[in-house]
C-alpha positions as CSV (number, residue, x, y, z in Angstrom):
1,X,9.8,9.2,-9.6
2,X,8.8,6.7,-6.9
3,X,9.9,8.9,-4.1
4,X,6.7,10.9,-4.3
5,X,4.4,7.9,-3.8
6,X,3.1,7.8,-0.2
7,X,1.7,4.7,1.6
8,X,-1.9,5.7,1.2
9,X,-1.5,6.3,-2.5
10,X,0.2,3.0,-3.0
11,X,-2.6,1.2,-1.1
12,X,-5.2,3.0,-3.2
13,X,-3.5,2.1,-6.4
14,X,-3.3,-1.6,-5.3
15,X,-7.0,-1.7,-4.4
16,X,-8.1,0.0,-7.7
17,X,-6.0,-2.4,-9.8
18,X,-7.6,-5.4,-8.1
19,X,-11.1,-3.9,-8.5
20,X,-10.4,-3.4,-12.2
21,X,-9.2,-7.0,-12.6
22,X,-12.3,-8.2,-10.7
23,X,-14.6,-6.0,-12.9
24,X,-13.0,-7.3,-16.1
25,X,-13.4,-10.9,-14.8
26,X,-17.1,-10.3,-14.0
27,X,-17.7,-8.8,-17.4
28,X,-15.9,-11.8,-19.0
29,X,-18.4,-14.1,-17.3
30,X,-16.4,-15.5,-14.4
31,X,-18.8,-16.7,-11.7
32,X,-18.8,-14.6,-8.5
33,X,-19.1,-17.1,-5.7
34,X,-18.7,-16.5,-1.9
35,X,-15.4,-18.3,-2.0
36,X,-14.1,-16.2,-4.9
37,X,-15.4,-13.0,-3.2
38,X,-13.6,-13.8,0.1
39,X,-10.4,-14.5,-1.9
40,X,-10.7,-11.1,-3.6
41,X,-11.2,-9.4,-0.2
42,X,-8.1,-11.2,1.2
43,X,-6.1,-10.2,-1.9
44,X,-7.2,-6.6,-1.5
45,X,-6.6,-6.3,2.3
46,X,-3.6,-8.4,3.2
47,X,-0.8,-6.9,0.9
48,X,-1.7,-3.3,1.7
49,X,-1.9,-4.1,5.4
50,X,1.6,-5.7,5.3
51,X,2.9,-2.8,3.3
52,X,1.5,-0.3,5.9
53,X,3.2,-2.2,8.7
54,X,6.6,-2.7,7.0
55,X,6.9,0.6,5.0
56,X,8.3,3.0,7.6
57,X,8.5,6.7,7.5
58,X,11.6,8.8,7.5
59,X,14.6,7.3,9.4
60,X,15.3,8.8,12.8
61,X,18.0,11.5,13.1
62,X,21.5,10.4,13.7
63,X,23.5,11.8,16.6
64,X,25.6,13.9,14.2
65,X,22.4,15.5,12.8
66,X,21.1,16.2,16.3
67,X,24.4,17.8,17.4
68,X,24.6,19.8,14.2
69,X,21.1,21.1,14.7
70,X,22.0,22.2,18.2
71,X,25.1,24.0,17.0
72,X,23.1,26.1,14.5
73,X,20.3,27.1,16.9
């Protein structure tokens, strides 16, 4: 199930969830101050940025896979 989620989709889901929480908070009457706004920006940007740096793509081919591919060519 989670193998089909790519990095951009995961980042988009994260940002949408935080925007929904911020919208619900604003509708509930939570004051929107510059400090709170900067905290929300940091909460939206930092985790996806770390996830994009840490979450790698496919692992490199092993020597056996490279040699097997040469044999079949």
